[in-house]
C-alpha positions in Angstrom: -21.4 -17.4 21.2 -18.0 -18.3 22.5 -17.2 -20.0 25.7 -13.6 -20.4 27.1 -12.7 -23.8 28.5 -9.7 -25.6 29.8 -8.3 -28.4 27.6 -5.7 -31.0 28.5 -4.1 -32.4 25.4 -1.4 -34.5 23.9 0.6 -32.5 21.3 0.5 -34.3 17.9 3.7 -33.7 16.0 4.3 -34.8 12.4 5.8 -38.2 13.6 2.8 -39.1 15.8 0.4 -37.9 13.1 2.0 -40.4 10.7 1.6 -43.1 13.3 -2.1 -42.2 13.6 -2.6 -42.5 9.9 -1.1 -46.1 10.1 -3.2 -47.0 13.1 -6.3 -49.2 13.0 -9.0 -46.9 11.5 -11.7 -48.5 13.6 -9.8 -47.7 16.9 -9.1 -44.1 15.7 -12.8 -43.8 14.8 -14.0 -45.1 18.2 -11.5 -43.1 20.4 -10.8 -39.9 18.5 -13.6 -37.5 17.5 -14.2 -33.8 16.8 -14.5 -31.2 19.5 -17.5 -32.9 21.2 -16.1 -36.5 21.2 -17.0 -39.0 23.8 -13.4 -40.0 24.3 -10.7 -37.8 22.9 -11.3 -34.5 21.1 -9.1 -33.5 18.2 -8.5 -29.7 18.4 -6.3 -27.1 16.9 -4.8 -24.3 19.1 -2.4 -21.7 18.0 -1.4 -23.7 14.9 -0.8 -27.0 16.8 -2.9 -30.1 16.9 -3.9 -31.8 20.2 -5.8 -34.9 21.2 -7.3 -34.6 24.7 -10.3 -33.7 26.8 -12.1 -30.5 27.8 -12.1 -30.0 31.5 -15.0 -29.2 33.8 -15.1 -25.7 35.2 -13.9 -26.9 38.6 -11.2 -29.6 38.8 -8.9 -30.9 41.5 -5.3 -32.0 41.0 -6.4 -35.6 41.6 -9.0 -35.2 38.8 -6.3 -33.8 36.5 -4.1 -36.8 37.3 -6.8 -39.2 36.5 -7.6 -37.4 33.3 -3.9 -37.5 32.3 -3.9 -41.3 32.9 -7.1 -41.7 30.8 -5.7 -39.7 27.9 -2.5 -41.8 27.8 -4.4 -45.0 28.2 -6.6 -44.2 25.2 -3.6 -43.2 23.0 -1.9 -46.4 24.0 -5.0 -48.3 22.7 -4.8 -46.5 19.4 -1.0 -46.7 19.0 0.1 -49.6 21.2 3.8 -49.5 20.1 4.3 -45.8 21.0 5.6 -44.5 24.3 3.1 -41.6 24.4 3.6 -41.3 28.2 7.1 -39.8 27.5 5.4 -36.7 25.9 4.0 -34.3 28.5 0.4 -33.2 28.1 -0.4 -29.5 27.7 -3.0 -27.6 29.7 -4.4 -24.5 28.0 -7.5 -22.4 27.6 -9.4 -22.6 24.3 -12.5 -20.9 22.8 -15.2 -23.5 22.5 -18.3 -22.8 20.4 -21.5 -23.1 22.4 
């Protein structure tokens, strides 16, 4: 069965993917997981890779703002020398397997 969910994610381009490969593997393992990760989920959507979070069915603008700050904060822990906050996050719907 499929369920549609909202996802707020950081688009991972080739340059950032290379930086992730050079990051501390312990930090990557702690903060970036598959689709059901405790911190950031690593998902593919329409041929692009995103690191982010699934969003509850009801969300406020304040909640989205906090989630955005949380995503940037985690990415900054994993790649401390990168200005990830200069890249806008993307909000989209995605099919999530139940």
